[in-house]
Each structure stands twice: as structure tokens, then as C-alpha cells.
NUPANU-532787 format. One line per field, with one value per residue: residue in three letters; z negated, x, y of N, C-alpha, C in turn. Coordinates in Angstrom, 3 decimals, m for minus. Layout:
N
r	(ALA / ...) .
npz	(Z / ...) .
npx	(X / ...) .
npy	(Y / ...) .
capz	(Z / ...) .
capx	(X / ...) .
capy	(Y / ...) .
cpz	(Z / ...) .
cpx	(X / ...) .
cpy	(Y / ...) .
***
This chain:
117
r	(MET / THR / GLU / ALA / SER / GLY / GLN / VAL / PRO / GLN / PRO / ALA / ASP / ARG / PRO / LYS / PRO / LYS / LYS / LYS / GLY / ALA / THR / LEU / ARG / VAL / CYS / VAL / TRP / CYS / GLY / THR / PRO / PHE / VAL / PRO / ALA / ASN / LYS / ARG / GLY / PRO / ALA / PRO / LYS / TYR / CYS / LYS / GLY / GLY / CYS / ARG / VAL / ARG / ALA / HIS / GLU / GLU / ARG / VAL / ARG / GLN / ARG / GLU / LEU / ALA / ALA / ILE / HIS / THR / ARG / HIS / GLU / GLN / GLN / LEU / GLY / ARG / ILE / PHE / GLY / SER / LEU / GLY / LYS / THR / THR / ALA / ALA / LYS / ALA / ARG / LYS / ALA / VAL / GLU / GLU / ALA / LYS / ALA / GLU / GLN / ALA / GLY / PRO / GLY / PRO / GLN / ILE / ARG / GLY / GLN / GLU / GLU / LEU / THR / ARG) .
npz	(0.001 / 0.755 / m1.072 / m1.244 / 0.934 / m0.219 / 1.391 / 2.708 / 5.046 / 8.869 / 10.977 / 14.517 / 16.377 / 16.000 / 16.503 / 15.104 / 12.955 / 14.118 / 13.214 / 9.830 / 7.608 / 9.130 / 10.035 / 10.312 / 12.361 / 13.181 / 16.898 / 16.969 / 19.046 / 20.347 / 18.303 / 18.295 / 16.736 / 15.954 / 16.950 / 16.474 / 17.953 / 17.311 / 14.453 / 14.432 / 14.620 / 14.759 / 12.715 / 15.578 / 16.340 / 18.876 / 20.487 / 23.046 / 26.102 / 28.161 / 25.592 / 24.098 / 26.033 / 27.144 / 24.104 / 24.857 / 26.568 / 25.457 / 23.605 / 24.682 / 26.262 / 24.705 / 22.957 / 25.462 / 25.774 / 23.603 / 23.415 / 26.222 / 23.993 / 22.297 / 24.534 / 25.854 / 23.114 / 22.323 / 24.616 / 24.726 / 22.093 / 22.857 / 24.322 / 23.009 / 21.256 / 23.056 / 23.413 / 21.430 / 17.776 / 17.325 / 20.175 / 20.821 / 18.908 / 19.152 / 22.009 / 20.965 / 19.758 / 22.173 / 23.035 / 21.054 / 21.391 / 24.138 / 23.955 / 22.299 / 23.806 / 25.511 / 24.390 / 23.863 / 23.043 / 20.579 / 20.757 / 23.311 / 22.565 / 23.059 / 24.496 / 23.397 / 24.288 / 24.061 / 21.996 / 21.435 / 22.345) .
npx	(0.673 / 0.536 / 1.450 / 0.613 / m2.122 / m3.248 / m4.287 / m3.938 / m1.152 / m1.304 / m0.797 / 1.168 / m0.111 / m2.546 / m5.936 / m7.319 / m10.150 / m12.773 / m14.862 / m15.969 / m16.011 / m16.250 / m15.292 / m12.528 / m12.562 / m11.386 / m11.471 / m12.470 / m12.074 / m9.880 / m7.462 / m7.576 / m7.392 / m10.148 / m12.390 / m15.654 / m19.037 / m20.742 / m22.677 / m25.473 / m27.300 / m26.020 / m22.696 / m20.393 / m18.732 / m15.819 / m14.174 / m14.933 / m17.048 / m15.785 / m14.644 / m16.345 / m17.817 / m15.862 / m15.978 / m17.788 / m18.515 / m16.452 / m17.192 / m19.776 / m17.784 / m16.773 / m18.987 / m19.982 / m17.710 / m18.565 / m20.755 / m20.216 / m18.599 / m19.951 / m22.006 / m20.358 / m19.563 / m21.832 / m22.547 / m20.358 / m21.036 / m23.552 / m22.127 / m20.897 / m22.006 / m23.857 / m21.996 / m20.914 / m19.933 / m17.241 / m15.384 / m16.576 / m15.218 / m12.788 / m12.665 / m13.263 / m10.622 / m8.516 / m9.844 / m9.242 / m6.058 / m6.048 / m6.894 / m4.923 / m2.881 / m3.474 / m3.042 / m0.660 / 2.807 / 4.696 / 5.673 / 8.383 / 11.676 / 14.100 / 17.896 / 16.193 / 17.195 / 19.464 / 19.824 / 18.634 / 19.585) .
npy	(m0.903 / 2.302 / 5.379 / 7.642 / 7.749 / 5.443 / 3.029 / 0.020 / m0.355 / m1.548 / m4.153 / m2.590 / m4.055 / m4.658 / m4.459 / m0.910 / m0.506 / 1.765 / 2.658 / 4.095 / 1.074 / m0.468 / m3.985 / m6.377 / m8.918 / m12.286 / m14.190 / m16.774 / m18.612 / m17.662 / m16.524 / m13.795 / m10.455 / m8.662 / m5.879 / m5.913 / m4.880 / m3.339 / m3.110 / m4.345 / m7.248 / m10.663 / m11.600 / m11.599 / m14.318 / m14.652 / m12.979 / m11.835 / m12.300 / m14.151 / m16.134 / m16.904 / m18.548 / m20.797 / m21.821 / m23.378 / m24.811 / m26.376 / m27.405 / m28.855 / m30.997 / m32.149 / m33.186 / m34.493 / m36.646 / m38.214 / m39.609 / m40.971 / m42.756 / m44.104 / m45.384 / m47.423 / m48.840 / m49.669 / m50.877 / m53.431 / m54.593 / m55.888 / m57.248 / m58.938 / m59.501 / m61.766 / m63.993 / m66.655 / m66.735 / m68.163 / m67.652 / m64.604 / m63.141 / m63.738 / m62.562 / m59.637 / m59.398 / m59.393 / m57.183 / m55.287 / m54.663 / m54.722 / m51.491 / m50.859 / m51.092 / m49.335 / m47.031 / m46.094 / m46.127 / m44.070 / m40.782 / m40.169 / m40.289 / m37.999 / m40.165 / m42.124 / m45.226 / m46.151 / m46.320 / m48.422 / m50.546) .
capz	(0.212 / 0.662 / m2.341 / m1.002 / 1.176 / m1.293 / 2.221 / 3.233 / 6.597 / 9.532 / 11.934 / 15.733 / 17.985 / 15.802 / 16.503 / 13.507 / 13.104 / 15.019 / 12.307 / 8.211 / 6.788 / 10.500 / 9.388 / 11.410 / 12.762 / 13.969 / 17.664 / 16.596 / 20.560 / 20.949 / 17.006 / 18.463 / 15.881 / 17.411 / 15.393 / 16.430 / 18.638 / 16.143 / 12.990 / 14.492 / 14.298 / 13.247 / 13.006 / 16.227 / 16.360 / 19.537 / 20.667 / 24.252 / 26.524 / 27.840 / 24.774 / 23.984 / 27.322 / 27.162 / 23.539 / 24.518 / 27.406 / 24.954 / 22.947 / 25.791 / 26.712 / 23.211 / 23.285 / 26.279 / 25.540 / 21.894 / 24.190 / 26.267 / 23.402 / 21.865 / 25.703 / 25.150 / 21.668 / 22.822 / 25.649 / 23.438 / 20.599 / 24.111 / 24.935 / 22.022 / 20.628 / 23.955 / 23.253 / 20.331 / 17.363 / 18.318 / 21.455 / 20.139 / 17.767 / 20.249 / 22.671 / 19.993 / 19.546 / 23.322 / 23.019 / 20.407 / 22.455 / 25.764 / 23.028 / 21.860 / 25.074 / 26.597 / 23.989 / 24.205 / 22.153 / 19.910 / 21.541 / 23.412 / 21.660 / 23.868 / 24.533 / 22.580 / 24.989 / 24.220 / 20.231 / 21.019 / 22.437) .
capx	(m0.051 / 1.314 / 1.269 / 0.114 / m3.134 / m4.293 / m4.171 / m3.325 / m0.804 / m2.147 / 0.414 / 0.723 / m0.715 / m3.935 / m7.320 / m7.721 / m11.501 / m12.581 / m15.822 / m16.023 / m17.028 / m15.899 / m14.796 / m11.641 / m11.953 / m11.055 / m11.968 / m12.846 / m11.208 / m8.072 / m7.589 / m6.606 / m8.499 / m10.903 / m13.013 / m17.169 / m18.967 / m21.595 / m23.088 / m26.303 / m27.844 / m25.475 / m21.892 / m20.442 / m17.688 / m15.769 / m13.369 / m15.511 / m17.766 / m15.028 / m13.966 / m17.206 / m17.580 / m14.724 / m16.312 / m19.586 / m17.859 / m15.524 / m18.476 / m20.684 / m17.664 / m16.972 / m20.668 / m20.050 / m17.114 / m18.849 / m21.920 / m19.780 / m17.847 / m21.320 / m22.541 / m19.713 / m19.843 / m23.353 / m22.049 / m19.537 / m22.526 / m24.045 / m21.266 / m19.340 / m23.663 / m24.244 / m21.369 / m20.592 / m19.445 / m15.122 / m15.414 / m16.479 / m13.515 / m11.272 / m12.590 / m13.132 / m8.985 / m8.523 / m10.275 / m8.514 / m5.369 / m6.176 / m7.123 / m3.583 / m1.853 / m3.667 / m2.313 / 0.579 / 4.312 / 4.593 / 6.512 / 10.167 / 13.023 / 16.110 / 18.234 / 15.946 / 17.261 / 20.161 / 20.075 / 17.825 / 20.563) .
capy	(m0.470 / 3.241 / 5.384 / 8.807 / 7.943 / 4.582 / 2.486 / m0.896 / m0.527 / m1.917 / m4.029 / m2.027 / m4.722 / m5.420 / m3.177 / m0.792 / m0.428 / 3.291 / 3.908 / 3.885 / 0.545 / m1.634 / m4.662 / m6.640 / m10.038 / m13.257 / m15.123 / m18.409 / m19.781 / m17.120 / m16.268 / m12.955 / m9.952 / m7.428 / m5.280 / m5.931 / m3.911 / m2.379 / m3.732 / m4.806 / m8.855 / m12.258 / m11.194 / m11.754 / m15.211 / m14.412 / m11.216 / m11.616 / m13.684 / m16.099 / m16.934 / m17.509 / m19.843 / m21.608 / m22.877 / m23.926 / m25.618 / m27.763 / m28.432 / m29.762 / m31.754 / m34.192 / m34.053 / m36.051 / m37.777 / m38.917 / m40.138 / m42.139 / m43.881 / m44.020 / m46.202 / m48.570 / m49.783 / m50.056 / m52.352 / m54.208 / m55.209 / m56.285 / m58.212 / m59.712 / m60.435 / m62.927 / m64.993 / m67.910 / m66.805 / m68.128 / m66.662 / m63.328 / m62.995 / m63.787 / m60.738 / m58.160 / m59.311 / m58.598 / m55.192 / m54.235 / m54.987 / m53.437 / m50.366 / m49.948 / m51.042 / m48.052 / m45.760 / m46.460 / m46.166 / m42.727 / m39.499 / m41.038 / m39.511 / m38.380 / m41.097 / m44.284 / m46.139 / m46.156 / m47.109 / m49.777 / m51.672) .
cpz	(0.354 / m0.266 / m2.678 / m0.110 / 0.412 / 0.004 / 2.984 / 5.045 / 7.170 / 10.285 / 13.337 / 16.756 / 17.012 / 15.509 / 15.362 / 14.638 / 12.531 / 13.409 / 11.002 / 7.734 / 8.060 / 10.096 / 10.902 / 11.419 / 13.377 / 14.892 / 17.273 / 17.599 / 20.698 / 19.746 / 17.583 / 17.289 / 16.754 / 16.785 / 16.532 / 17.782 / 18.144 / 15.506 / 13.577 / 15.010 / 14.087 / 13.874 / 14.374 / 15.787 / 17.872 / 20.389 / 22.607 / 25.498 / 27.001 / 27.175 / 24.407 / 24.620 / 27.458 / 25.491 / 23.705 / 25.205 / 26.557 / 24.228 / 23.546 / 26.216 / 25.981 / 23.297 / 24.017 / 25.993 / 24.567 / 22.302 / 25.118 / 25.362 / 23.019 / 22.726 / 25.834 / 24.441 / 21.679 / 23.534 / 24.642 / 22.921 / 21.524 / 23.775 / 24.103 / 21.324 / 21.981 / 23.642 / 21.698 / 19.482 / 17.257 / 18.775 / 21.378 / 19.780 / 18.856 / 20.834 / 22.027 / 19.945 / 20.727 / 23.727 / 22.670 / 20.969 / 23.264 / 24.662 / 22.929 / 22.581 / 26.189 / 26.040 / 23.625 / 22.927 / 21.386 / 21.048 / 21.961 / 22.614 / 23.288 / 23.320 / 23.503 / 23.047 / 24.377 / 22.487 / 20.225 / 21.815 / 22.137) .
cpx	(0.846 / 0.496 / 0.096 / m1.797 / m3.406 / m4.438 / m3.506 / m2.942 / m1.592 / m1.069 / 0.203 / m0.036 / m2.483 / m4.959 / m7.070 / m9.357 / m11.882 / m13.886 / m15.440 / m16.517 / m16.869 / m15.362 / m13.636 / m12.103 / m11.620 / m11.639 / m11.329 / m12.155 / m9.928 / m7.446 / m7.292 / m8.114 / m9.617 / m12.282 / m15.177 / m17.984 / m20.007 / m21.998 / m24.134 / m26.393 / m26.378 / m23.957 / m21.018 / m18.620 / m16.330 / m15.293 / m14.358 / m15.857 / m16.565 / m14.614 / m14.933 / m17.757 / m16.903 / m15.227 / m17.002 / m19.412 / m16.769 / m16.496 / m19.226 / m19.432 / m16.751 / m18.206 / m20.481 / m18.875 / m17.925 / m20.076 / m21.400 / m19.149 / m19.016 / m21.652 / m21.842 / m19.676 / m21.140 / m23.072 / m21.237 / m20.458 / m23.112 / m23.235 / m21.170 / m21.248 / m23.954 / m23.656 / m20.798 / m18.903 / m17.111 / m15.339 / m15.515 / m15.013 / m12.629 / m11.628 / m12.732 / m11.278 / m8.133 / m8.980 / m9.412 / m6.478 / m4.965 / m6.390 / m5.314 / m2.656 / m2.734 / m2.996 / m0.905 / 1.491 / 3.953 / 5.799 / 7.717 / 10.468 / 14.053 / 16.395 / 17.853 / 16.507 / 18.458 / 20.812 / 19.299 / 18.449 / 21.571) .
cpy	(1.135 / 4.583 / 6.643 / 8.300 / 6.813 / 3.152 / 1.402 / m0.711 / m1.420 / m2.712 / m2.731 / m2.735 / m5.266 / m4.683 / m2.355 / m0.595 / 1.194 / 3.809 / 2.962 / 2.275 / m1.230 / m3.034 / m5.492 / m8.527 / m10.835 / m14.047 / m16.604 / m19.145 / m18.735 / m17.078 / m15.082 / m11.871 / m8.498 / m7.207 / m4.822 / m4.941 / m2.818 / m3.904 / m4.790 / m6.576 / m9.424 / m11.079 / m12.127 / m12.659 / m15.158 / m13.178 / m11.609 / m12.660 / m15.086 / m16.479 / m17.828 / m18.929 / m20.516 / m22.163 / m23.473 / m24.666 / m26.575 / m27.962 / m29.510 / m31.012 / m32.499 / m33.736 / m35.370 / m37.304 / m38.929 / m39.626 / m40.998 / m43.076 / m44.312 / m46.084 / m47.200 / m48.747 / m50.653 / m51.933 / m53.809 / m55.175 / m55.648 / m58.222 / m59.765 / m60.395 / m61.460 / m64.090 / m65.878 / m66.967 / m66.609 / m66.874 / m64.879 / m62.917 / m62.673 / m62.703 / m59.772 / m58.688 / m58.657 / m57.273 / m54.604 / m53.925 / m54.373 / m52.421 / m49.776 / m50.342 / m50.077 / m46.842 / m45.508 / m46.523 / m44.601 / m41.787 / m40.417 / m39.800 / m39.367 / m39.232 / m42.440 / m45.123 / m46.309 / m47.135 / m47.512 / m51.137 / m51.927) .
***
């Protein structure tokens, strides 16, 4: 705090509220600090329309991925339900192994080949 004015100094790259009582908010999508255009209505979450659109697109994409995952799980459940117990157990094990192979190893370390020889 500066002793003369009693105000907290703000970094130069952050927008300063133009009106008394205006609050500085942070965009949920990009993290940019911004001052809302007006005080009426609900407090804005995004600094601009583009961030709002991108956030909406991401929510839609996540919903679609969840729906696909649910459908696959239901299909596997029907397939395993039609098999005998031992065959179903073998099939579940094969599916888990395939998922593990698709995930692949962790991040590669430079020079890892030389370390494993």
C-alpha cells in the first residue's frame, strides 16, 4: 500500500476499474483479468464473446465424449452378458489389456534407449 493515497498499487498490465466500485474479474476460459462492462445482470464469467463460445464448444465436446464412452460401456455389457462366465472374464481381461496398450508408455525420456540396454 502506498502511504500517501492508501490504495493498493496495481500492475501496469492489468486493466484498472474506471468506475468507483467496479470489480476486477478473471476470465474463466483464458485467465485474462477484465472489468465488466456494466453492473446489471449476472456477473460475467468471460472477458469476451470468443472465450464464451470456446468454453461452450468445450462443454459440448466433453458431453459428446461422455456419451460415446457410455455407449461403449453399454455395448460391452451386452456382449459380456451374452457370453458364459469364463469366456466373459477372458474377454474383459483382453479389453483391459487392449486399453493399456492404447494408452502406451509414459512420456519418453531423451536417451531412454541407452539406459535400457
